[in-house]
C-alpha positions as CSV (number, residue, x, y, z in Angstrom):
1,M,-12.7,-14.0,6.7
2,T,-12.2,-13.1,10.8
3,P,-10.3,-9.9,11.9
4,D,-7.0,-10.9,13.6
5,K,-7.2,-10.8,17.4
6,A,-3.9,-8.6,17.3
7,H,-5.1,-5.9,15.7
8,A,-4.8,-2.6,17.9
9,V,-7.8,-1.4,16.8
10,P,-10.9,-1.1,17.9
11,A,-13.7,-3.4,16.5
12,S,-15.2,0.1,14.6
13,G,-12.1,0.1,12.5
14,R,-11.2,3.4,13.3
15,F,-7.9,4.1,15.9
16,P,-9.3,6.1,19.0
17,S,-8.4,9.8,19.0
18,A,-5.4,10.4,19.4
19,P,-2.9,13.9,20.0
20,R,-2.3,16.2,16.6
21,G,0.0,14.6,15.0
22,A,0.4,11.0,16.4
23,G,-0.4,8.0,15.1
24,G,-1.7,8.7,12.0
25,G,-4.2,12.1,12.5
26,T,-7.5,12.6,11.4
27,G,-8.3,10.4,7.8
28,L,-6.7,7.5,9.0
29,R,-9.2,4.6,8.7
30,I,-8.0,1.0,9.3
31,I,-10.7,-1.7,8.1
32,P,-9.7,-5.3,9.4
33,G,-10.8,-7.3,7.3
34,Y,-12.0,-5.7,4.6
35,L,-11.7,-9.1,2.3
36,D,-13.1,-12.1,2.8
37,R,-11.1,-15.0,1.8
38,A,-13.0,-15.8,-1.5
39,A,-12.2,-11.7,-2.2
40,Q,-8.5,-12.5,-1.1
41,E,-8.4,-15.2,-3.9
42,R,-9.7,-13.5,-6.5
43,L,-7.8,-10.6,-5.9
44,L,-4.4,-12.2,-5.7
45,A,-5.5,-14.3,-9.2
46,A,-5.7,-10.7,-10.7
47,V,-2.7,-9.9,-9.1
48,R,-0.7,-12.9,-10.6
49,E,-1.9,-11.9,-13.9
50,I,-0.3,-8.5,-13.5
51,F,3.4,-10.4,-12.3
52,A,3.4,-12.0,-15.5
53,T,2.7,-9.1,-17.8
54,A,4.6,-6.4,-15.5
55,P,7.3,-8.7,-13.7
56,L,8.4,-8.2,-9.8
57,Y,11.5,-6.1,-10.1
58,A,14.1,-4.7,-7.5
59,P,14.1,-0.8,-6.8
60,R,17.1,0.8,-6.5
61,M,17.4,3.9,-3.9
62,P,17.8,6.8,-5.6
63,K,21.9,8.6,-5.6
64,S,22.9,5.6,-3.3
65,G,21.5,2.9,-5.8
66,R,21.1,0.3,-2.5
67,P,18.8,-2.4,-3.9
68,L,15.3,-1.9,-1.2
69,S,14.4,-4.8,0.3
70,V,11.3,-5.1,-1.2
71,R,10.3,-5.7,-4.8
72,M,7.5,-4.4,-7.0
73,T,5.8,-3.7,-9.6
74,N,2.6,-1.6,-10.6
75,C,-0.3,-1.3,-12.6
76,G,-2.5,1.4,-13.6
77,T,-1.9,4.5,-16.7
78,L,1.3,5.6,-13.8
79,G,3.4,3.3,-12.1
80,W,5.9,4.3,-9.3
81,I,9.1,4.1,-9.2
82,T,12.5,4.6,-7.6
83,D,16.6,4.1,-9.2
84,I,19.5,5.9,-8.8
85,A,17.7,8.8,-10.8
86,G,15.0,9.5,-8.1
87,Y,11.4,9.0,-6.6
88,R,9.0,9.5,-10.4
89,Y,5.8,8.1,-11.9
90,E,6.6,6.7,-14.9
91,P,4.4,5.2,-18.0
92,C,6.5,2.2,-18.7
93,H,8.3,-0.5,-16.6
94,P,12.0,-0.1,-16.2
95,E,12.5,-2.8,-17.2
96,T,10.1,-4.4,-19.8
97,G,10.0,-0.5,-21.3
98,A,6.5,-2.0,-21.6
99,P,3.3,-0.3,-20.5
100,W,2.0,-0.8,-17.2
101,P,-1.5,-3.6,-17.4
102,P,-4.6,-1.8,-16.3
103,I,-6.1,-1.3,-12.7
104,P,-8.4,-4.7,-12.5
105,P,-12.1,-3.8,-12.0
106,Q,-12.3,-5.8,-8.8
107,V,-9.2,-3.0,-7.4
108,L,-11.0,-0.3,-8.9
109,E,-14.8,-0.7,-7.6
110,I,-12.7,-0.7,-3.4
111,W,-11.3,2.6,-4.8
112,R,-14.9,3.9,-5.2
113,E,-16.3,2.2,-1.9
114,L,-13.3,3.7,0.2
115,A,-11.8,6.5,-0.9
116,G,-14.7,8.8,-0.7
117,Y,-13.0,10.1,-3.7
118,P,-15.2,11.4,-7.4
119,H,-11.8,10.4,-9.4
120,P,-10.2,7.4,-10.0
121,P,-6.8,5.8,-9.5
122,E,-3.8,6.1,-11.6
123,A,-1.4,4.1,-9.9
124,C,-1.1,1.0,-8.1
125,L,2.2,0.2,-6.5
126,I,2.4,-3.7,-5.8
127,N,4.8,-4.5,-3.0
128,F,5.6,-8.1,-2.7
129,Y,7.3,-8.7,0.9
130,G,10.0,-11.9,1.0
131,P,10.8,-12.9,4.7
132,N,13.1,-10.6,5.3
133,A,11.8,-7.1,4.0
134,R,10.8,-4.1,5.9
135,M,10.0,-0.7,4.7
136,G,11.9,2.0,6.7
137,L,9.1,5.3,7.7
138,H,7.8,7.7,4.6
139,Q,5.6,9.4,3.2
140,D,3.6,9.1,0.2
141,R,4.4,12.8,-1.1
142,D,5.4,12.3,-5.0
143,E,1.6,12.8,-6.1
144,E,0.3,16.6,-7.5
145,D,-3.6,15.4,-6.2
146,M,-3.2,15.7,-2.2
147,A,-6.4,15.6,-2.1
148,A,-7.0,12.1,-2.8
149,P,-6.4,9.3,-0.3
150,V,-4.2,6.8,-0.6
151,V,-6.3,3.4,-0.1
152,S,-3.9,-0.1,1.1
153,L,-4.6,-3.6,1.0
154,S,-3.1,-6.7,2.5
155,L,-2.6,-10.0,0.9
156,G,-1.0,-13.3,2.1
157,D,1.4,-12.9,5.7
158,S,0.5,-10.3,8.6
159,C,3.1,-7.5,9.0
160,V,3.7,-4.9,12.1
161,F,3.0,-1.9,9.8
162,R,4.1,1.7,12.0
163,I,2.6,5.1,11.4
164,G,3.2,8.5,13.2
165,G,2.2,11.8,12.3
166,T,3.2,14.3,9.2
167,R,6.9,15.3,10.5
168,R,9.6,12.1,10.7
169,N,10.5,12.4,14.9
170,D,6.5,12.6,15.7
171,P,5.1,10.0,17.9
172,T,4.8,6.3,16.7
173,R,2.3,3.4,16.9
174,T,2.3,0.0,15.7
175,L,-1.1,-2.4,14.8
176,R,-0.7,-5.8,13.1
177,L,-2.0,-5.6,9.2
178,A,-3.4,-9.1,8.4
179,S,-4.2,-10.5,5.4
180,G,-7.8,-9.0,3.4
181,D,-6.9,-5.7,6.0
182,A,-7.3,-2.5,4.0
183,V,-5.9,1.0,5.2
184,V,-7.1,4.2,4.0
185,L,-4.7,7.9,4.3
186,G,-6.6,10.9,4.2
187,G,-7.0,14.1,5.2
188,E,-4.9,14.8,7.7
189,A,-3.4,11.6,7.8
190,R,-2.5,11.7,3.7
191,L,1.1,13.0,4.5
192,A,1.4,10.4,7.7
193,F,4.7,8.8,8.2
194,H,4.7,5.3,7.7
195,G,6.3,1.2,7.1
196,V,6.4,-2.0,7.6
197,D,8.6,-2.9,10.7
198,R,8.7,-7.1,10.0
199,I,6.9,-9.9,8.2
200,I,4.9,-12.3,10.4
201,P,5.4,-15.5,8.3
202,G,2.6,-17.7,7.8
203,T,-0.1,-15.8,9.3
204,P,-2.3,-17.0,7.2
205,I,-1.4,-19.0,4.6
206,L,-3.0,-17.5,1.3
207,L,0.6,-17.4,-0.4
208,P,2.1,-20.9,-0.8
209,E,5.4,-19.7,-1.7
210,G,5.1,-17.0,2.1
211,G,5.4,-13.3,2.2
212,R,2.7,-10.7,1.9
213,I,1.5,-8.8,-1.0
214,N,0.7,-4.7,-0.2
215,L,-1.2,-2.6,-3.1
216,T,-1.4,0.9,-2.4
217,L,-4.1,3.2,-4.9
218,R,-2.9,6.4,-5.5
219,R,-4.4,9.3,-7.7
220,V,-1.0,11.2,-9.2
221,K,-2.6,14.0,-11.5
222,R,-4.6,16.7,-10.3
223,P,-8.2,15.8,-12.3
224,P,-9.0,18.6,-15.0
225,M,-10.7,21.9,-13.9
């Protein structure tokens, strides 16, 4: 797949150097067009199988119980959830009570290729963004093992992705993530604040129903010594 011309990154797939703490920092990798159309379609078929076993559900914010604008599910031995009791990882779907389905082989191969980390992921969070969904700036910090990166894959509509530094008030930058793009948050960027400002409908038509699917692979527990 040809990378989206609107990507605010050079052909190398990396951001230019930035001041410490700004725009992601060292360890951020953006890989436009990492998945070609055939690979996207295979991944989408695998994701739909996951949805059949572990259906998308409406997560809620801790304390307030306010619903998020995205729907989500997981695959792997652990799944990230949020509800009135807080953010955490659990081995079972919060609505069906069934264990999460396994991470597909294609997704594990992507982790091996991009993560640069010797242990497999334990969780793959899958978020579905409708046309009005967004995700506020946040850190992925509910994992024990911060040495492992977070690997993100995009399918469907493009989005405006925002990333900053490790403090909430650090400067941020935005770029457009398209279907097939990959993002790796490692090193200094592992705890960078990031989020999705908005969805850009119809870009391209991978999902007939529209929307964006985002998969984020995480290692949760520290590997045994």
